[in-house]
FITI-300792 format. One record per residue: residue in three letters; x, y, z of N, C-alpha, C in turn. Coordinates in steps of 0.1 Angstrom, whole numbers, padded with zeros to 4 digits, always signed. Each point is the difference from the previous one (the first is absolute). Last residue first. Example, Ala and Ser with C-alpha at 12.3 -4.5 7.8 and 13.67 -1.06 7.14 Angstrom:
// FITI-300792
SER+0128-0022+0071+0009+0011+0000-0008+0011+0008 ALA+0003-0057-0001-0009+0012+0000+0009+0012+0000 
//
This chain:
// FITI-300792
ARG+0045+0173-0326+0014-0013+0004-0009-0014-0006 GLY-0020+0044-0013+0014+0001+0006+0009-0008+0003 GLU-0058-0002+0009+0010+0008-0013+0012+0006+0011 GLY-0035-0021+0015+0007-0002+0006+0011+0000-0011 THR-0043+0020+0020+0003-0004-0013+0008-0013-0007 ALA-0003+0035+0040-0008-0011-0001-0006-0007-0007 ALA+0042+0030+0002-0003-0011+0014-0014-0011-0003 ALA+0008+0039-0028+0013-0012-0005-0009-0012+0012 ALA-0021+0045+0015-0006-0008-0011+0007-0017-0010 PRO+0022+0028+0038-0011-0008+0003-0012-0008-0012 SER+0055+0012-0009-0016+0007+0002-0008-0009+0004 GLN+0050-0013+0004-0008+0006-0009-0009+0007+0008 ALA+0046+0001+0019-0014-0008+0003-0005+0003-0016 GLY+0037+0023+0031+0005-0005-0016-0014-0015-0001 ALA+0003+0039+0037+0001-0014-0002+0005-0010-0011 ARG-0019+0044-0004+0011+0000+0009+0005-0015+0004 GLU-0035+0004-0029+0013+0006-0002+0010-0003+0007 GLY-0045-0006+0015+0004-0014-0007+0016+0005-0011 ALA-0019+0033+0025+0002-0005+0010+0006-0013-0007 THR-0019+0035-0020+0011+0004+0001+0002-0011+0007 LYS-0037-0009-0009+0005-0001-0016+0012+0007+0004 ALA-0032-0002+0031+0001-0016+0000+0011-0002-0010 HIS-0017+0043+0001+0011+0001+0016+0007-0017+0000 ALA-0034+0018-0032+0012+0008+0001+0009-0005+0012 MET-0046-0013-0001+0006-0006-0011+0017+0001+0000 TYR-0027+0018+0035+0001-0008+0001+0017-0009-0010 GLY-0030+0049+0003+0016-0003+0000+0007-0013+0005 HIS-0049+0018-0011+0003+0005+0015+0017-0011+0001 GLU-0028-0007-0036+0001+0016+0002+0005+0003+0010 GLU-0002-0043-0014+0007+0012-0007+0000+0010+0006 LEU-0024-0028+0017+0012-0005+0003+0011+0008-0006 TRP-0049+0004-0013+0007+0002+0019+0010+0003-0002 ALA-0012-0024-0037-0001+0016+0000+0000+0006+0017 ALA-0001-0045-0003+0013+0001-0012-0001+0016+0000 ALA-0037-0020+0024+0014+0000+0006+0011+0005-0007 GLU-0042-0011-0022+0002+0017+0012+0012+0004+0006 THR-0013-0045-0018+0010+0011-0015-0002+0014+0007 THR-0009-0036+0029+0015-0006-0006+0003+0016-0013 PRO-0039+0001+0040+0002-0009-0011+0015+0002-0007 GLY-0008+0021+0048-0014+0002-0009+0006-0013-0010 SER+0019+0037+0045-0004-0015-0001-0009-0002-0012 PHE+0035+0038+0028-0003-0010-0010-0005-0011-0002 LYS+0018+0015+0039-0002+0015-0007-0001-0001-0006 VAL+0000-0032+0041-0003+0002-0012+0000+0014-0006 ARG+0025-0012+0045-0009+0006-0005+0000-0003-0017 GLY+0044-0008+0030-0016-0010+0002-0012+0007+0000 ARG+0041+0019-0019-0003+0002+0017-0007-0007+0005 GLU-0008-0003-0049+0007+0008+0004-0001+0006+0014 LEU-0021-0042-0044+0003+0008+0016+0011+0012+0004 VAL-0031-0022-0044+0006+0007+0006+0002+0004+0015 ASP-0024-0036-0039-0004+0007+0012+0016+0004+0001 ILE-0029-0022-0039+0014+0003+0010-0012+0013+0008 THR-0017-0046-0038+0001+0015+0006+0017-0001+0007 ASP-0007-0030-0024-0014+0004-0002-0001+0014+0005 ALA+0052-0027-0012-0012+0003+0009-0018+0015-0007 VAL+0043-0022-0025-0008-0012+0005-0013+0005+0012 LYS+0039+0031-0026-0005-0008-0007-0011-0012+0001 LEU+0016+0038+0028-0006+0005-0011-0001-0009-0009 LEU+0026-0010+0037-0014-0001+0001-0006+0005-0013 VAL+0040-0001-0008-0006-0014+0007-0011+0003-0002 GLY+0028+0035-0005-0006-0005-0011-0006-0014+0003 ILE+0014+0026+0039-0012+0005-0007-0003-0010-0012 TYR+0034-0020+0037-0002+0010-0014-0014+0002-0003 GLN+0008-0022+0045+0009+0020-0002-0005+0004-0019 GLU-0036-0032+0032+0015-0004-0008+0002+0015-0001 VAL-0039-0031+0022+0005+0009+0003+0015+0000-0007 LEU-0052-0021-0004+0014+0000+0000+0008+0009+0001 VAL-0044-0032+0003+0004+0014+0007+0004-0001+0001 LEU-0037-0033-0017+0021+0006-0001-0002+0012+0004 ILE-0037-0045-0007+0000+0014+0004+0012+0007+0008 ARG-0024-0040-0041+0005-0001+0016+0001+0018+0003 GLY-0015-0023-0043-0008+0000+0007+0005+0004+0021 GLU+0019-0011-0045-0009-0014+0010-0007+0006+0011 ASP+0025+0031-0027-0012+0001-0008-0003-0015+0005 ALA+0032+0018+0023-0015+0008+0003-0010-0003-0009 LEU+0044-0024-0002-0006-0005+0013-0014+0007+0001 SER+0025+0008-0042-0006-0011+0002-0004-0006+0008 ARG+0030+0038+0000-0013+0000-0002-0016-0007-0003 VAL+0045-0005+0018-0002+0006+0014-0015+0006-0008 THR+0036-0022-0024-0011-0008+0006-0010+0006+0013 GLY+0030+0027-0040-0012-0008-0001-0011-0014+0010 ILE+0039+0030+0020-0014+0009-0009-0007-0014-0005 LEU+0036-0021+0004-0007+0008+0011-0007+0008+0002 GLU+0031-0008-0036-0009-0013+0003-0010+0006+0007 SER+0027+0036-0003-0006-0005-0007-0016-0010-0004 VAL+0041+0004+0032-0008+0010+0007-0014+0001-0014 ILE+0038-0020-0008-0005-0006+0006-0013+0004+0011 ARG+0030+0017-0034-0005-0007-0008-0010-0008+0009 PRO+0026+0039+0013-0009-0001-0002-0007-0008-0008 ALA+0026-0011+0042+0003+0005-0013-0014+0003-0008 LEU+0005+0007+0056-0002-0015-0010+0005+0009-0018 GLY-0003+0025+0048+0013-0010-0004+0001-0012-0006 LEU-0049+0018+0012+0013+0001+0007+0008-0004+0001 SER-0047-0002-0015+0008+0002-0011+0015+0004+0003 LEU-0042-0005+0031+0000-0010-0013+0015-0003-0006 GLU-0019+0028+0045+0012-0002-0012+0000-0009-0009 ASP-0030-0014+0030+0008+0013+0007+0009-0002-0010 PHE-0052-0023-0002+0015+0000+0000+0002+0013+0003 LEU-0042-0027+0008+0005+0007-0001+0014+0001+0001 ILE-0048-0027-0011+0015-0004+0003+0004+0013-0002 VAL-0046-0027+0012+0005+0008-0002+0016+0000-0002 ARG-0022-0038-0003-0004+0014-0006+0000+0009-0002 ALA+0026-0052+0011-0004+0015+0004-0010+0008-0008 GLY+0019-0045+0007-0008+0000-0004-0006+0016+0004 THR+0041-0026+0008-0004+0000+0006-0022+0002-0003 VAL+0037+0000-0032-0001-0015+0006-0015+0005+0007 LEU+0020+0037-0016-0010-0004-0005-0002-0014+0005 ALA+0033+0023+0018-0013+0003+0005-0012-0002-0010 ARG+0047-0018-0011-0007-0001+0016-0014+0009+0006 GLY+0024+0010-0044-0009-0015-0001-0006-0003+0014 ILE+0028+0040+0002-0018+0004-0008-0004-0016-0001 SER+0044+0000+0015-0008+0010+0008-0013-0002-0004 VAL+0036-0017-0032-0007-0007+0018-0008+0006+0009 MET+0012+0028-0039-0009-0013-0003-0003-0010+0009 ARG+0036+0035+0010-0015+0002-0001-0009-0008-0003 GLN+0037-0017-0006-0001-0002+0020-0012+0010+0000 GLU+0022+0002-0043-0005-0016+0003-0007-0003+0016 GLY+0023+0047-0015-0013-0005-0005-0004-0014+0007 GLY+0043+0012+0013-0013+0005+0006-0011-0001-0005 SER+0032-0041-0007-0002+0019-0005-0013+0006+0006 LEU+0020-0053+0021-0004+0010-0012+0000+0017+0001 ARG+0017-0037+0030+0007+0006-0010-0005+0006-0010 PHE-0018-0015+0046+0009+0010-0003+0012+0005-0015 SER-0037-0034+0008-0005+0012-0004+0010+0011+0002 PRO+0011-0053-0008-0002+0008+0008-0003+0014+0001 VAL-0016-0035-0035+0013+0011+0003-0008+0001+0009 LYS-0025-0024-0023+0010-0011+0009+0010+0010+0001 GLU-0033+0011-0029-0007+0000+0011+0006-0008+0008 ARG+0012+0021-0048+0006+0000+0014-0008-0002+0010 GLU-0020+0000-0042+0016-0004-0005+0007+0000+0014 LYS-0042+0021+0005-0001-0018+0000+0012-0004-0004 LEU-0003+0045+0002-0001-0007+0012+0001-0013+0001 ARG-0006+0027-0036+0014+0000+0004+0003-0008+0010 PRO-0050+0008-0019+0015-0017-0007+0015+0005+0008 PHE-0050+0022+0015+0014+0004+0001+0008-0013-0009 MET-0045-0005+0005+0004+0012+0000+0005+0009-0004 THR-0002-0046+0005-0002+0000-0014-0003+0017-0002 PHE+0013-0018+0044+0011-0001-0009-0007+0005-0015 ILE-0035-0001+0037+0016+0011-0002+0013-0006-0008 LYS-0036-0022-0002-0003+0004-0005+0012+0016+0003 GLU+0010-0042+0023-0009+0001-0009+0006+0012-0010 VAL-0015-0001+0042+0018+0002-0004+0006-0003-0010 ARG-0048-0008+0017+0002+0008-0001+0022+0003-0005 ALA-0015-0041+0006-0011+0004-0014+0002+0018+0001 ASN+0021-0022+0035+0009-0005-0012-0008+0006-0006 VAL-0021+0001+0037+0011+0012-0003+0006+0000-0012 GLU-0035-0033+0008-0009+0015-0001+0019+0012-0005 GLY+0002-0045+0018-0002-0003-0015-0003+0012+0001 LYS+0008+0000+0041+0011+0002-0010-0007-0005-0016 ASP-0028+0025+0039+0002-0017-0004+0014+0004-0012 LEU-0007+0039+0041-0007-0007-0015+0008-0013-0005 GLY+0021+0025+0032-0015-0003+0006-0010-0006-0011 TRP+0044+0035-0014-0004-0011+0014-0017-0002+0001 GLY+0025+0021-0038-0014-0009-0004+0002-0010+0013 GLY+0034+0033-0008-0010+0012-0001-0013-0010+0001 VAL+0044-0021-0003-0004+0004+0017-0010+0008-0003 THR+0020-0018-0041-0014-0008+0008-0001+0006+0013 LEU+0033+0019-0028-0015-0002-0007-0010-0004+0012 ASN+0043+0001+0008-0004+0012+0003-0010+0002-0004 GLU+0022-0039-0016-0008-0003+0019-0002+0013+0006 ARG+0015+0001-0049-0019-0014+0002-0001+0003+0016 VAL+0038+0021-0012-0005+0005-0004-0012-0005+0000 SER+0039-0018+0039-0003+0002-0017-0018+0013+0001 LEU+0031+0003+0039-0011-0002+0001+0001-0001-0020 SER+0028+0027+0031+0001-0011-0002-0012-0015-0003 PRO-0009+0049+0000+0011-0003-0002+0011-0014-0004 PHE-0048+0028+0004+0005-0014+0014+0010-0001-0013 VAL-0025+0048-0012-0001-0020-0004+0015-0003+0013 ARG-0015+0049-0006-0005-0011+0009-0001-0011-0009 ARG+0000+0051-0015-0003-0015-0008-0001-0013+0010 ARG+0004+0051+0005+0009-0010+0002+0002-0016-0002 GLU-0041+0037-0002+0011+0003-0007+0014-0008+0001 ALA-0048-0025+0007+0006+0013+0010+0015+0003-0010 VAL-0050-0018-0004+0008-0006-0007+0011+0015+0008 TYR-0045-0019+0022+0007+0016+0001+0013-0007-0007 VAL-0056-0019+0001+0014-0003+0004+0010+0012-0010 ILE-0051-0022+0018+0003+0017-0002+0018-0010+0001 GLY-0040-0026+0007+0007+0004-0019+0010+0009+0001 ALA-0028-0020+0041-0012+0007-0013+0010+0005-0010 GLN+0030-0021+0035-0010-0003-0005-0013+0004-0010 GLY+0033+0023+0018+0007-0007-0012-0012-0008-0004 ARG-0014+0025+0036+0003+0012-0015+0004-0009-0010 ARG+0007-0015+0045-0009-0001-0006-0005+0005-0018 HIS+0042+0004+0023+0001-0014-0006-0017-0004-0004 ALA+0011+0044+0024+0006-0003-0018-0001-0015-0004 PRO-0035+0020+0031+0013+0000+0007+0002+0000-0019 TRP-0044+0029+0015+0003-0016-0005+0014+0000+0003 GLY-0027+0039+0000+0000-0005+0012+0007-0019+0004 THR-0019+0023-0045+0012+0013+0010+0007-0007+0011 ILE-0035-0015-0035+0014-0006+0007+0005+0003+0007 ASP-0053+0009-0021+0010+0001+0005+0010-0011+0009 ARG-0031-0004-0047-0003-0004+0018+0014+0011+0005 GLY-0011+0005-0048-0012+0005+0015+0003-0008+0012 ASP+0028-0013-0038-0013-0003-0003-0011+0004+0009 LEU+0044+0007+0018+0005-0007-0007-0017-0004-0005 GLU+0024+0045+0028-0013-0009+0001+0005-0012-0017 VAL+0020+0040+0043+0002-0004-0010-0011-0017-0008 LYS+0012+0051+0029-0006-0013+0000+0003-0002-0015 GLY+0016+0038+0044-0007-0003-0016-0006-0012+0003 GLY+0040+0014+0030-0009+0009-0003-0004-0004-0013 GLN+0038-0015+0024-0008+0012+0009-0012+0003-0003 THR+0030-0047-0012-0008+0012-0003-0002+0007+0007 LYS+0043-0036-0005-0016+0002+0010-0006+0015-0003 VAL+0028-0039-0034+0005+0008+0016-0013+0008-0001 LEU+0001-0038-0029+0011+0000+0003+0007+0013+0015 GLY-0039-0008-0027-0005-0006+0009+0012+0000+0013 ALA-0014+0011-0049+0003-0010+0006+0002-0010+0011 ILE-0007+0049-0016-0009-0012-0002+0001-0016+0000 GLY+0033+0035+0015-0012+0002+0011-0012-0009-0007 SER+0036-0005-0023+0004-0007+0009-0011+0004+0008 LEU+0000+0031-0036-0004-0018-0003+0002-0011+0009 LEU+0011+0050+0008-0012-0005-0009-0002-0018+0003 SER+0045+0017+0003-0013-0004+0016-0005+0000-0007 THR+0026+0007-0033-0004-0010+0009+0000-0003+0010 LYS-0003+0038-0020-0011-0007-0007+0005-0019+0001 GLY+0011+0053+0016-0011-0009+0009-0002-0011-0010 ALA+0031+0036-0010-0012+0005-0001-0010-0006+0008 GLY+0049-0007-0006-0006+0004+0010-0013+0004+0008 ASN+0031+0002-0054-0003-0012+0018-0004+0005+0008 ALA-0023+0017-0040+0009+0000+0003+0002-0012+0014 GLY-0040-0015-0034+0003+0013+0010+0017+0003+0003 ILE-0049-0029-0023+0012-0002-0002+0006+0016+0010 ILE-0037-0050-0016+0003+0018+0011+0019+0000-0005 GLY-0044-0026-0024+0009+0002+0003+0006+0015+0009 VAL-0039-0048-0012+0004+0017+0000+0019+0004+0001 VAL-0040-0034-0029+0017-0002+0007+0001+0016+0004 ARG-0050-0036-0010+0010+0009+0001+0019+0002+0005 GLY-0039-0039+0005+0007+0006-0016+0002+0012-0003 PRO-0032+0002+0047+0009-0012-0006+0007+0002-0021 PRO-0004+0043+0030-0006-0005-0003+0007-0019+0001 CYS+0014+0042+0027+0002-0008-0007-0006-0010-0003 ASP+0002+0055+0025-0010-0011-0005+0009-0010-0011 LEU+0020+0035+0044-0006-0005-0016-0005-0009-0003 SER+0018+0038+0041-0011-0008-0004+0007-0002-0019 VAL+0024+0020+0051+0000-0005-0015-0010-0008-0007 GLY+0019+0024+0046-0016+0002-0007+0003+0000-0016 ARG+0044+0002+0019-0011+0011+0012-0010+0001-0011 VAL+0045-0032+0014-0008+0000-0012-0011+0011+0003 ALA+0037-0002+0022+0008-0007-0011-0013+0001-0012 PRO+0018+0030+0052-0011-0006-0013+0005-0005-0010 VAL+0018+0005+0058+0003+0008-0019-0015-0011-0009 PRO+0010-0008+0050-0002+0012-0005-0006+0009-0014 GLY+0009-0053+0012+0008+0007+0005-0014+0013-0004 TYR-0004-0018-0040+0013-0010+0012+0001+0012+0006 PHE-0045-0008-0029+0010+0010+0010+0010-0007+0003 VAL-0045+0000-0036+0011-0012+0008+0014+0014+0005 LYS-0058-0009-0021+0010+0015+0004+0010-0017+0008 LEU-0040+0007-0040+0003-0005+0007+0013+0008+0008 ASP-0047+0005-0023+0011+0008+0007+0009-0007+0007 ARG-0021-0034-0026-0010+0012+0001+0008+0007+0009 VAL+0001-0039-0038+0008+0003+0009-0008+0018+0000 GLN-0016-0054-0023+0001+0016+0001+0007+0001+0015 LEU-0006-0040-0039+0008+0005+0008+0002+0016+0005 GLY-0042-0032-0025+0012+0001-0004+0006+0003+0012 THR-0045-0012-0014+0002+0013+0002+0015+0004+0001 GLY-0031-0043-0020+0012+0006+0011+0004+0011-0004 GLU+0000-0031-0040-0012-0002+0011+0011+0002+0015 VAL+0012-0004-0044-0004+0016+0005-0004-0004+0005 ALA+0023-0036-0015+0005+0008+0015-0008+0013-0001 ALA-0008-0033-0036-0014-0004+0013+0011+0009+0010 LYS+0014+0010-0046-0016+0002+0005-0004-0004+0009 ALA+0045-0004-0009-0006+0016-0002-0010-0007+0002 ASN+0019-0033+0024+0002+0001-0011-0007+0013-0004 SER+0019-0042+0037-0003+0017-0004-0004+0002-0012 ALA-0005-0049+0026+0011+0005-0011-0009+0016-0001 VAL-0008-0017+0052-0006-0010-0016+0009+0015-0010 PRO+0021-0026+0043-0008+0016-0005+0000-0003-0009 ALA+0010-0041+0034+0006+0012-0012-0011+0011-0006 PRO-0006-0021+0046-0001-0003-0012+0007+0008-0007 VAL+0021-0016+0047-0010+0011-0007-0002-0001-0013 PRO+0028-0024+0048-0006-0003-0017-0005+0008-0002 ALA+0019+0009+0045-0006-0014-0007+0000+0008-0019 GLY+0016+0033+0036+0014-0016-0001-0009-0013-0012 VAL-0027+0035+0028+0013+0005-0008+0011-0009+0002 GLN-0057-0009+0001+0013+0000+0005+0012+0007-0004 VAL-0061-0004-0005+0018+0004-0009+0005+0001+0012 ALA-0049-0025-0001+0008+0011+0005+0009+0001-0009 THR-0048-0020-0008+0015+0000-0001+0006+0013+0007 GLN-0055-0023+0004+0013+0010+0004+0016-0006-0002 PRO-0052-0021-0017+0015+0000+0004+0003+0011-0001 PRO-0055+0001-0005+0015-0004-0007+0014-0001+0009 ALA-0052-0011+0022+0008+0017-0004+0018-0011-0010 PRO-0049-0028+0002+0007+0002+0009+0013+0012-0010 GLN-0053-0002+0004+0011-0005-0005+0009+0002+0002 ALA-0043-0010+0029+0005+0013-0005+0010-0010-0008 PRO-0048-0018+0007+0019-0003+0006+0007+0012-0007 PRO-0052+0012+0005+0006-0009-0008+0017-0003+0002 ALA-0041+0015+0036+0004+0005-0013+0011-0014-0005 ALA-0051-0008+0028+0017+0005+0000+0005+0000-0010 VAL-0043+0022+0024+0001-0006-0012+0017-0006-0004 ALA-0021+0015+0051+0001+0005-0017+0000-0009-0007 PRO-0022+0006+0050+0008-0007-0009+0003+0001-0013 PRO-0013+0039+0039-0009-0013-0002+0009-0007-0015 THR+0016+0028+0046+0002+0003-0012-0007-0010-0009 PRO+0011+0021+0053+0003-0009-0010-0009-0002-0011 GLU+0035+0034+0028-0017-0003-0002-0001-0010-0008 VAL+0041+0010+0029-0005+0001-0010-0013-0005-0006 PRO+0036+0034+0040-0012-0013-0005-0010-0007-0010 PRO+0047+0028+0013-0010+0001-0001-0004-0011+0002 THR+0049+0002+0016-0013-0001-0013-0012+0001+0003 GLU+0047+0022+0030-0011-0006-0003-0009-0003-0010 GLU+0041+0019-0004+0004-0010+0010-0014-0005+0009 ALA+0017+0009-0054-0003+0009+0012-0002-0012+0014 GLN+0039+0003-0040-0012-0013+0004-0008+0013+0012 ALA+0035+0017-0043-0002-0005+0012-0018-0001+0005 GLN+0029-0003-0046-0011+0007+0006+0003-0005+0016 PRO+0040-0002-0037-0014-0003+0005-0008+0007+0010 PRO+0032+0021-0035+0004-0003+0016-0017-0009+0001 ALA+0024+0003-0050-0007+0007+0011-0005-0002+0010 TRP+0031-0004-0051-0002-0007+0013-0007+0009+0005 GLU+0026+0001-0044-0009-0001+0004-0001-0007+0013 LEU+0032+0036-0015-0007-0015+0009-0015-0002-0006 HIS+0020+0045-0016+0006-0020-0008-0002-0006+0004 GLU-0004+0044+0022-0012-0004-0009+0007-0006-0013 PRO+0027+0006+0033-0011+0001+0012-0011-0009-0017 PRO+0054+0007-0013-0008+0010+0006-0018-0010+0008 VAL+0046-0023+0003-0005+0001-0012-0013+0011+0007 GLN+0046-0015+0015-0006+0005-0004-0011+0008-0008 PRO+0019-0045+0003+0002+0007+0012-0005+0009-0010 PRO-0029-0043-0009+0016+0004+0000+0001+0015+0010 GLN-0041-0032-0012+0007+0010+0011+0009-0001+0003 GLN-0008-0030-0043-0012+0001+0010+0010+0009+0014 PRO+0017+0001-0053+0001-0009+0014-0008+0002+0016 PRO-0012+0020-0053+0012+0000+0007-0004-0010+0009 GLN-0012-0012-0049-0008+0009+0014+0013+0000+0014 ASP+0012-0015-0049-0019+0008-0007-0004+0005+0017 GLY+0056-0002-0008-0014-0008+0006-0015+0004-0002 ARG+0061-0003-0014-0010+0008+0000-0012-0008+0007 LEU+0050+0007+0017-0005-0012-0007-0018+0009-0005 SER+0058+0021+0008-0016-0001+0011-0009-0010-0014 PHE+0046+0018-0006-0003-0012+0005-0013-0004+0005 SER+0011+0047-0013-0001-0010-0012-0006-0018+0001 PRO+0006+0042+0033-0009-0009-0004-0001-0010-0011 ASP+0040+0009+0036-0008+0005-0011-0007-0008-0009 GLY+0020+0001+0046-0007+0012+0001-0005+0002-0018 ILE+0046-0022+0005-0009+0001+0011-0010+0011-0001 SER+0035-0009-0033-0012-0004+0003-0011-0004+0012 ASN+0044+0016+0000-0001+0005-0008-0016-0002-0001 GLU+0036-0031+0016-0012+0008+0011-0001+0021-0006 ASN+0000-0058-0016+0007+0013-0006-0011+0010+0010 MET+0010-0053+0001-0014+0008+0006+0004+0016-0005 
//
C-alpha cells in the first residue's frame, strides 16, 4: 500500500446503496424512527362484533443489505441515451477554509450527465480545493453538494466513492511496485473476480498501450501511461462522476490529444466529467462549459463558445501564450491537438 493512496476515493467501491448507518450521515438520510413509548395504563378495549376474516397477508419482498466489502452488482452499461437520467452533480455556495484562510469562497457548479465541465484559474485560485471539497477529501465550511438531488454534503469520502464520485489526482497515485494489471484490479475491490477481469479488459481496449505493458511494474511507466492507469482504475470502480485534476500536466502533446478523446468518449457515455486544466486550449477543445476561478470565486461561467471570447477579452489568452513562449513549450492549442511532435 502506497502512503499516497490513503484517503484516495479512487479506491472506493461504488454501491447502489450506501452502507447502513454510516458515520457522519445527516439525520435526514437515516431511515430510522424512535420506538413509541408504551403507555403506563392500557385502556379497556370495547367488545366488537365478529368480522369477516381477512385474506392472509402476502409475504413482504426480501430486503437486501449492501455491506462494505461485499460484492455489488455491476453497473448497467451506460450510454448517451440511458445516462441522461438524473440531475447530475450540483454544487451550491461551497466554501473551503484552511484555518482562517479561505480557499473556496462560495462556488456553485452545475454538472449534468454527459457533459464536461472545465475549470481554469491561476495557481492558488482554489481549483484543487474545490475538487477535494466535492470528493469529501477536505472539510467544507459551508454550501451543499448534491448528486441526483440527494444531499451528500455530510458524507465522508469513502461513501461518496461508493456513490460513484472518483477523484483522479494530479500526482497520478499509482502503486509503483504493482504491475499495470494489478493497479487496475485494485479499483474492483469487493467485486466478483470475473467482473473485475471484464472491466480491466475494457480498459485495455480503451488504452491498448496498457495491454502491451500489463505485467510491467508501474514505476517503469511514463507519465502518460501512469495517467492512463489512474483513469482506468477509476473506471474499474464503475465511476459515474470523475474529477480530473490537471489532466495534461507534464504530458507530451500526443498523449494529451489521446486523453482528450478519452474524456470526450466518457462524457458521451453519460458520465459526469469535471476537468481542472492548466491549458486553455485543452478546455476549449473538450469542455462543454467553462468556469473561471479567481481567488476562490467564480468570475465567469458559461458555454465554451462564450468562454473563449471572455478569456480573450480579459487577457487569459495572451497570458497563456506568453507563459508558453517563456517555457519554450507549444501553445495551448498545439498541446490540445497534439501537433508538432
